[in-house]
N, C-alpha and C positions, 0 to 999 in steps of 0.2 A: 488408616493405612490400608493399602489395597494390594492384592496379589492377583496377577493375571497368569493364565496358562494358555498353551497353544489352542486348546479346544474351546476357550472362552469365547462367547459371542462378542463381536466388535462392531463398531459403527464406521463403515468405510466412507471415504470422501466420495462425492458424486463423480461419476465417470462420464466422459463424453460418449455420445452414441457411436457404436461400432458398425460400420457398413459391412454387409455380408461378403461382398466380393473384394478381393485384395486390390485389384486394379482400380476400383472405384474409390478407394480411400483418399481423402484430400491430403495434401501436404500439410504437415503439422503447423507450418507457419503461413499457410495460405490465407488465413484470416488477417494476418499481419501484413502480408503483401498487398492484399486488397485495401487495407486501411492506410498503408504508407504510400501506395501508388494507385490511387483509385482510377487513374486514367488507363490502367491496363485493361485489355479486352477480357474482362471476367465479370460475372454477374455480381452486382453490388450486394454486400452483406446487409442484413437487416440492421436498422438503426439501433436496436437494443445491443448490438455487439460493436458499435462504432461510437467512439467519442469524437465529436466534431472538432474539438480543439486540437486533436492530433493530426489533422489533415492540413496540408498546405492550402491556403485560401484560393490560389489561382486555379487549383485543380479539383475543387470540391463539387463542381456543378453536376457531375455525373455520379456522385457518391452518396446522395441523400435520398431519403424515402418520403412518402407522402406525408402531408400535414397531419393527418390523423395519428400516424405513428409518432411524429414529433411531439404532439401534445401528450400522448399517452405516456411516453417515457420521460418527458420533462426535460429534454435537452435539445429542443429545436432552437433555432437562432432567434425566433421571435420573442421568446420570453426574456431575452436579454436586452431587449430594447434596441440595441444597435447590432448585436450579434457579431459572431466571428465567422459566419458561414453564409455564403450565398447559395442556398439550397433550392432556389426556385426551379432551375432547369430540370434537374433530375426528378424532382418531386412531381412536376407536371407532365413530364414525358410519360410517367408511369401511372399517373392519376387522372382524375377528371376535373371538371370545373372550368371557370374562365381562364385560369392561368395556363391550363393545358392547351387551350385553343390559341392563346397568345404565343406559347412556345412553339407549337406546330407551325404557326405562321412565320415566326422568327427563324425557325430552322429552314423553312422553305425558301426564304429570301436571303439566307446567309447572315442575317443580323445576329443570331445566337452564336455562330462561329466566331465572328469578329469580337463580340462581347466576351466570349470565353478567353480569347487571346489577350485582350486588354485588361480584363478584370484583375486587380491586384498586382499589375505589372509595375514593378518599382521604376524601371527606366522610363516607361511611358508616363507615369505620374510626375517624375522629375522633369522630363522634357516639357510636359504640359505646364507645370508650374513655372518653369523658367521662361517659356514663351509668354505666359500671361503677365509675369513680372516685367518683362521687357515692354509689353504693350502698355502696362501701367506707367512705365517711365518715359514712354514716347513723348508726351506733351512737354516734358522738360528738356529733352535732348534732340528731338527731331524737328526739321523745318515745319512751320505751321501748315503749309499747304499740303503736306504729305502725311500728317499725323493720323487723320481719319482712315485713309486707305491702309497705312501700315498696321494700325491697330486692328482693323477688320481682318487683314490677312493673317496676322498672328493669332487672333482669336479663332478664326476659321480652322486653323491647323490644330490649335491647342485644345479647343473645346471637345471635339469628338474623341480625343484620346481618353478622356475621363467621363464623357457624357454618354457614349454609346452603351456601355455596360450599365451605368446608373439608370438610364431611361428604361432599359429592358427589365432590370430588377424591379423598378418601381411599378411598371405596367403589370408585371406578373403578380406582384403583391396586391395591387389594387384590384385586379381581376379576380383574385381569390378572396377578396374582402379583408386583407390584412393591412395594418398600418404599423410600420416600424420606422427605425431611424433612417433607413435607406429611402423610404417613401418621403419622409419629411425633408431630407436633404435634396432629393430630386425635385420635389415640388417647389422648394425655395429657390433652387438654382434656375429652373426653367421659367418660373414666374418672374425672376429677375430679368431673364432674356426678353420676355414679352413686355416688360416695363421699360426696356431700353438700357438695361444694365447688364449686358452680356458679359462684360469683363468681370464684373463682380460675381455673377453666377458661375463663370468658369473658375475663378479663384476659390469659390466655395467648394466646388466639387474636387478640384485638385488638392486643396488642403485636407479635405475630408478623406480622400483616397490615400494620400500620403500618410496622414496621421493613423489611419487604420492599418496600413502596411507596417508602420512602426509598432503599433499596438500588438499586431499579430507576431511580430518578431519577439517582443517581450513575452508573449503568451507561449510561443514555441520554446523560448529559452527556459521558461518556468516548468515546462511539462517533461515527463519522462518519455523519451522517444523510443517506442517499442522497436524501432529499426535497430537501435544499438543492441538490444537483447537478441534480435534475430542474427545480427552479425557475429555474435558470440556463440552461436550454436550451429553445428553442421546440419546439412540437409540429409546426409547419408552417413551410414556407419559401416565399418569393416567387420562383418560377421564371420567369425572363424568357423571353419567346417570341421566337425568331429564325427567320428564313426563309432557307434555303439558306446561302450564305456571308456573309450580311449581318452586319456587325459590330454588336455590342451597344453602344449609346450611351445616355447619360442622356436624350437627346432622344426615344428610343424605349423607353419603360418599360412596355410592355404585359406584364403578368405574370399568372401563375396560382398560386393557393395550393395547394400539394401537401404531403403528409406528408413528413417529413424522410427517412424510409427509402426514399422513391421517388427521391431525387436520385441522379443518375449522375455518374461522373467526367467532367469536361469541360463540364458544363452551367453556366449562369450564373444567379446568384441576386442579388436586391436586398436589401441590409441597410441599414435606415434608422437614424437616431439613436435611441438608447435600446434598440435590439433586440440580441439575441444572434446571433452567427454560428452557423448550424445545424450545419455540418460543417466539417472542415478544408478550407482553400482558399487561393487566392492572389488578392491585390487586382488586379482586371483594369482597373478605372477608378475614379477618385476617391481620396480620402485621408481619414483620420480618426484620432482617438485612441481606443484601446481599452484595456480593463483585463482582465487574466487572473489577478487575485489569488485568485479562488476555485478556480483550476486549479493554479497553481504556487506560490502564496504571494507572488508578485512584486507589491509594492504600488505600484510606480511605473508610471503610465500609459505606454503605448507608442504611438509614432507609426507608422502604417502607410500606405504609399503604393503606387503601382503596382509590381507585381512582388514585394512583400513577402508572405511566408507568414503565415497567420493561423489559429490553431487553432479547432476547434469549441468553442463555449461562451464564447469571448471576447465581451465586451459592448462594443458600439459606443457611445461616449460622445457623439460629435458627428459631424456631417456625414453623408454618404450614400456608400455604396460599392457597386460591382458586383464580386462575388466569383466567381471561377471555381473550381468544385469540384475538388479534387485527391484526396479520399478519400471513399469511401462512408461511410454512417452506421456500419456495422459496424466499420470501421477507424478511425473518427475518434478524436480525442484524448479527448473527454469519455466516450465509451463505453468506451474502454480504461481510463480512470481508474476508472469504476464497476466494471468487471469485476475489475481488480486489487485494488481496495479490498475487494470482497466475498471474493475469493480470500484476501486477507490475514487477514480476520476468520475464515474457515473453517479455514484451515491452522493448527492449534493447536501451541503449544510442547509440549515433552516433559512438563513438569509437568502441564499441563492434560489431555493425553492420559492420563497416569497417573491423575489424579483421575477422569476419565470411566470408566475401567475399575475403579477402586477404590471409587468412591462407593457403588454399590448394595450391594456386598459388605460395606462398612463399615456401612451402615444396617442390614443384616440382623444383623450382629454386635452392634450396639447393642441391637436388640430382644432378642436372646438374653441378653445381659448383664443387661438390665433385668429380664427374667423370672427370671433366676437370683437377682438381688438381692431381687426380690419374694417368691420362693418359699423361698430358703435363709436369708434374713435372720432370720426367727423361730427357725430351728433353730441357726444359728451364733452370732447376737448377741442373741438373746432380744428382738428387736424385736416390737412388736405387728403382727399381719398387716394390720389396717385402722388407719387413722389419719387425721389432718388436718394443717393447717399448724401446729397447736400441739403435738399429740402425733403425731409423724411415724412412721407405720407403714412396713412394708417395701414395700407397694404404692406408697405415696406417694413413698418414696425411689427406687423403681424408675422411676416416672414422671419424677421429677426427673433421673435419669441419662439417660433416653431423650431428654429435651429438651436437657440440657446437652451431651451427647456428639454431638449431631447435627452434621454437617460443614458447616454453613452458612458459617462464617468461613473454613474451610480451602478450600472451593470458590470463595469470592470472591477468594482470593489472586491467581489469574491475571487478574483484571480489569485489573491494571496493564499487561498486554500489549496489550489492546485500547485502553486509554487512550493508550499510547505510539504505537500505529499511527495513532490519530486525530490525535495531536499532529504526527507526522511528515507525515501526509497534508496537513495544513493548511500545512505548509512546502514542499509540492511534492515530497515524498519518499515513494514507494510501496514497500511491503514485501510480499513474497509469503508472509506468514505470521508469526505471533509467534515461531516457532522461529528466524527469522533474527536476532532480537534476542539470543537466547542465544548464537548462533554469533558474532555481531559482538563481544559483550562478552568472548569467550574468545580472540579473535585477538591474536597478538603481532606480526604482520608485515602490511605492506601494499605492494602493487606497483601501479605506474601505467604505463599505456601512455603514449607521448609524444604523437604527432600527434593532435590533436583532443581530447586529455584534459588534458595539462599545457600544451599550446599551444592557440592559438585555432583551429587547423585551417584557417584562411583563408589559404592559401598564395598568394603572389604570385610569378609568374615574373619573375625578375630578368634572366636572360640565357639565350641558346641558343648553345652553343659546340661546333662540330665539332672533334673531337679525334683521330680516327683513320680512315684510309682516304679522306680527302677531298683529299689532296695530288695535284696533277698530276705526272706524270713526264715531263721533257723532257731528251732527250739523256742519259738515265741519271741525272739529278739530280732530287731532290725540290724542287719549287717550292712555297713557302709561300703557296699561294692555293687557294681552294675549287675543287672540280672543276666546279661550276656557279655562276653568279652568284646563283642563287636557292636555294642549298643549305639555308639556315636556314628559308626559307619552306616548302620541301618537307618538312623535318623537322617543322615546326609543323603543317602540314596533315595529315601522316600520324598524328602523335600525337593531334591533335584528333579525327580520325576513329575511332581506336582507343579513345579515352576517352569517346566520346559516350555519354551516359546514365550515366556513372560516378557512384558515391557516394563514392569516395575523394577526400580533400582535394587530392592532387596532380593527379588527373584533372580535378577541377573547376577547378583553377588553370590547367591547359593550355587548357581550353575557354574560360575567361574571357579568357585572353591572346589567343585567336584571334578574339574578337568584334570585328567591324568591319574585319577584314582579308580578307574573303571575295574581294574583287576581285584581291588580290595573291597569293592562294594557289592552287596547282593543285587540280584536282578529284580527290578520292580516294573510291573506292567499295570497301567491304569485300566480299571474296568468301567468306572463311571466317574463323572467329574461335574462339579458345580462351582461357579464363581459367585462370590458375594461381595460386590464392590464396597470398598471402605472397611471390610471386615477380614476377609480371607478367602480361602478356597477349601472345598470339602470333596473327598474322593474315596472311592472303593478301589482297592488295589490288591494284587497278588505279589508276594515276595518269595523269591527263590534264593535260598542260601547256597553259596558256592561250596561250602564244606560238605554238606550231606545231600544237596539237591532237594531238600525239604521245601515244599510249597505250602504257603498258608495265605488265607484271604483275610484282609484287615480293612478297617475303615480309618481314615486319618483326616485331620484338619490342620491347616497351617495358616497363620494370620497374626493379627495384633495380639499382644499379651492379654489385653482386656477381653477381647472376643473369645479367645481360647479358654480363659479362666471362667467365663460365663457359661461354658458348655458343661461344667460340672454341676450336676443336679443337687448334690448334697451340700448344704450350707457349711457343714463341718469340713468337708473335703475342699470346698472352694476357699475357705479360710486357710487351710493348710497350704494350698497352692500359692496363695498370696504371700504367706509368710516365707515360703521357699524362695519366691521371686525376690523378696526384700533382702533375704540373706544370701543372695547370689554372690559367688566368689569374685565376680567381675564388677559388681557395683552397678549403679544406675547411669553411669556416664555414657555407655554405649547405646546405639540403636538396637532394639531387641525385637525378635519375632519368636513365636512359640509354635511348636509342633505337638499335637496330641494324637497318639496312636495307641490303641488298646489300653486306655487309661494311663498311659505313660506320657509325661510331659517333658519336652526338651526345649531348652532355650538356645537360640542362635544370637550371638552378639556380633554386631557390625559397627564399624567405625566410619563416620561420614564427616568430612571436613568442610568448613564454610568456603564459599567461592572466593577466589582472589578478587579483591576490589569490592566485595559486598559491603564491608564496613564503610568504605568511602561513599558508596551509593546511598546507604541509609543516612549517613551524616549530611549529604547534600540535600536529600529530600526533607530532612527535618529542619536544617538551618536555613536553607535558601528557598526551598519550595514551601516551607511552613505547613507541612502535611502531618496529620496524625498517622502514625505508623503502627501496624499490628502484625502479628504472625498468626496464621490459621493453619494448624497442622493436625494430622491424625496420630502423630507419634506421642509417646508417653511424656509425662511432665519433665522428667530429668533430662532426657535427650533434647527436648524442645528448649528448655532453659539454658542448656549448655551452648547451643547454637545462638540463641537470642543474646546471650551475654557476649559472645564472640563478635557479633555484628552490631551490638548496641541497640537492640529493640527491647523496650520496656514492657509493652503490652503483648502478652502471649496467651493464646487460647489453644489448648492441646487436647489430645484424645478425642478429636472431632471426626465424626462420620461425615460422608458427603452431605447428608441432610442437615447436619449440625453446622457445617460451613455455610450452607445456603441460608440457614436461619440467622447466623451472625451477619451475613451480608445484608439481608433484609432488615435486620434490626438497625443497622447503621443508616440505611436508606430511610427508614421510618423516623429516625431521629432528625431528619432534615438535612443530612449531609450526603453528598455524592461520593461514591467509593470507586477506587481503582483496585481490581483484583489481579494479582500476578501469580500464575501457576503453570502447570505443565501436564498433569496427569488426567486420566478419565474421571477420577474422583473429584477433580476440580471443576469439571464442566458445568454442573448446576450453579456453582458460585460464580463462575465466569459469565454465564448467561444472565444471572440476576444482577450482577454488578453494573454500575453506570458505564464503566469501561473495563473490558476483560483483556488482559495482556498475557500472551503465552510465549514460551521459548519454542520456536517452530521445529527445531532439530530434534527435540525429544518429546514433543507434544503428541498426544493421541489425535486421531482424526476427529473425535468428538470434541476435544478441547479446542482444536483449530476452528471447527465450525462454530463453536460458541463464542470465540474471542473476537474482539474488535481490532486488536493490534497484534502483529506477529513480529517477533524479534528473530531475525535469521541467524544472527551470531549467537553462539551458545553461552551467553552471559547476560546479566541484567544491567550492564553498564549503559545500555541504551535507554533505560527507563527515565532517568533525569533529563536526558537530551530531548526525549519525546515530549515530556511535560513542559519543559522550557520552550520548545518549538510551538506547542499548542498555545501557550500564553502569548508568545510573540505574535503568532498569526492572528489571534482574536484581537490583539491590540492594533495590529496593522489594518485589519478590516474595519475596525471602528474609526481609525484615522482616515482611511480611504473614503468611508461613507460621509464623514464630516467634510472632507475636502471636496468630494463630489457635489454635495448639497450646496456648499458655499459657492463653488464655481457656477452651478446652475442658477442659483438665485441672483448672483452678481451679474452674470451675462444676460439673464432674462430681464431684470429690472432696467439695466442700462440700455438694452435694445428697445424696450417698450417706451422708455422715456426719451429715446432719440439720441443718446449719448454716443452710441457705437454704430459705425456703418456695418453692413451685413458681413463683409469679408473679415472685419476685425472681430465680430461676434463669433464667426466660425473659428478664428484663431484662438479666442479665449476658451470656447467650448472644447475644441480638440486638445488645446493645451492642458486643460483640466483633466481630460481623459488620459493623456500621456503622463501627467503627474501621478495620477492614481496608479497607473501601470508601473511606473518607476518605484512608487512606494510599495507596491505589492511584491515586486521581485526582491525586496529586502528580506523576504522570508527565505531566500537562498543563503543569507548570512548566518553565521553561528548565533544561536539565541543567547540572551543574557537574562539574569534574574532580576536586575534592577536598572534604573536609569544611570546610577553611578558606574555599574559594570559596563553598560553600553558606552558611556563616555570614555571610560578607561580603555575599552576595546578599540574605539575610534582613534584615540591618541596613540595607542601602541601601533595600530595600522599605519598611521601617518608617519610615525617615527621610523618604522621599518621601510616604508616607501622612500622616505628622504635618504635614509642610510644607503639603501640599494642604489639610488640615483648618484649619490656622492661617490660610492665605490666604483660605479661604472665610469664616472667622469675621471676618477683618479687612474683607473686602469687604462682608459683611453689616452690620457695625458702621458702615462708612462710608456705606452706602446708607440706613441707618435713622436716622442721627444728625440732630438738629434743625438747621434752618438758622440 
């Protein structure tokens, strides 16, 4: 059990750099604007802050950084084999090497501008493919004497639409010594032209471009678009002007429009109906209904009145509020969501990191194998050296292998991770990387903290009970009366002073219990203060009694019953204290804290209720996820067992200090099992960091716990834990399926091409078809996860039934509306 006070040291979250001059401060969403619209005339951000998958393909050429940065950060397009990003232009405009020379020449003659306009252009791809298909059909429908000229004309128009950008990209890559899927496809296409198969080369490039346009559509569909977050946040705030100590009221609404990053903690802002709250704050005046669905996935509108906290990004549906700022823009909820979402996209799972490292080496190996097939085929298998789609020579077969063995489908397999992260984010669950999904799916155990995690954490003080050292001694006899009439008031005043500014639920409960009793409580001033995480707090203080203004200096400690009992040096006195605790009039059912002051011990009794839905969460994790479930808490045994019984947890470890929780987590890990730790307090941070996966309730978690955790639950409940685990298992299953599907497509297409069963254009169709199948399979991670195949089939049947019912109802309504009177 831990108690915090205002003067206790805390670990703050990292803050963004603060420019010295006000006018030089960047807009808080400037980095998003550059990311979402890289073609704007602004300096491109460093690659470390940009996730290429969030950029539209057609506009990425000026948004990428040099190759060295791409390799360092591990998310350049090359590692993916085929990539989603044509980063050649920007990289070489700002860098050196052969690619830069090619780009300067291309810019000079206008080639790069044309390539930028055509790259990834859906309409141009479709027109090119349509013209090439017409050219392919010409021999069957056109007069024989005009077939050749008509085909040549159609190819002359269609080929540049897809070939201009492909040729430039390939030249830049080759000049920089890079071999990727774009190089392989361009080599195959232009080699086909030189071999007299220009129609087939054009079909190759057109289908490749169209397939990648479709693939990037699925990629964008699977990603969290940070532009949506930007649209839910205003660029400016209405700062209310106040003079001196004058209170802000609706009757005095003089305000100034200021950038949101200029707001300071403690200032007051006006939020009108239909507007979004710029930063985290507290309702100072007024009341309204707000929605935070885009932040946490919570669809139910929330009522907010004076004193209620309200996160940045919440949209005001009605009414007007004056909000007091409690966090700056850098620390606000919305900014933290953006940062963690980007961090989750950048931190790659093990499979994707391996593909990044393997992709380019694989592409080089494919080129070498293709050359071997082309050169050794005539010697070993008597194939003709040159050939076409009818009589397939060794060069033709080598080109087919080059296309078929390209790792497009394999590199698209990790798309399921990004899709799952997007799905979880929409539910208000933030992950610090795709690798967390792999770790979650492999865990066999889960441990919960009690206070604030399994329980509501909103403790109520039920009683204050003096139990030791409070009895008067008269004629050698103990008299059962308190040593002073105001003993309980004094204990409450001391406890409230020591817990002032605390974040611990017990400290907040003490402060709440003292509200409105100021006149009856003595005045307490802290002289010194020391916090002992997991044990309690120790202070030197002065107490001024209201009755006689007498001032006395005392030392006091408040914390867990075990810690306070251990402060008694005498074994006999320690045993007396323990006996007094056992004989407490309120029994062991309540949460207890102890105050020791001047050798007098007072018990505080608190009531804490289990969270609504906690029992169902534990049941799901046990019966469907098949996890070993345990409770790790610093509370005493009776309180822990009461909550454990209410939520159906059998394995309980109580009276744990932070280091004890850490030891328990490490013990489970040493036993060969991966562990999920769910907590919220600063005393949970060591265990969260040591666990395989740490999960925190972000609304109540300390900065230290947030920094140590891997998963943040934005909603203030644990109902998202089963969904997160099920989603992780679904994702790893989809990735395995995608890898198997990709390898199968590559092997079948490669063997068929080398053996001469498939023409080059059909090889491209099989290859890109496999890539699209992998993408389609990956975006299934947007669907609700299931725990078993039977559940998945049941979900599919229910979905079909609802779809058919909806169609039948629509038909019935249409028939009823159109029937004659």
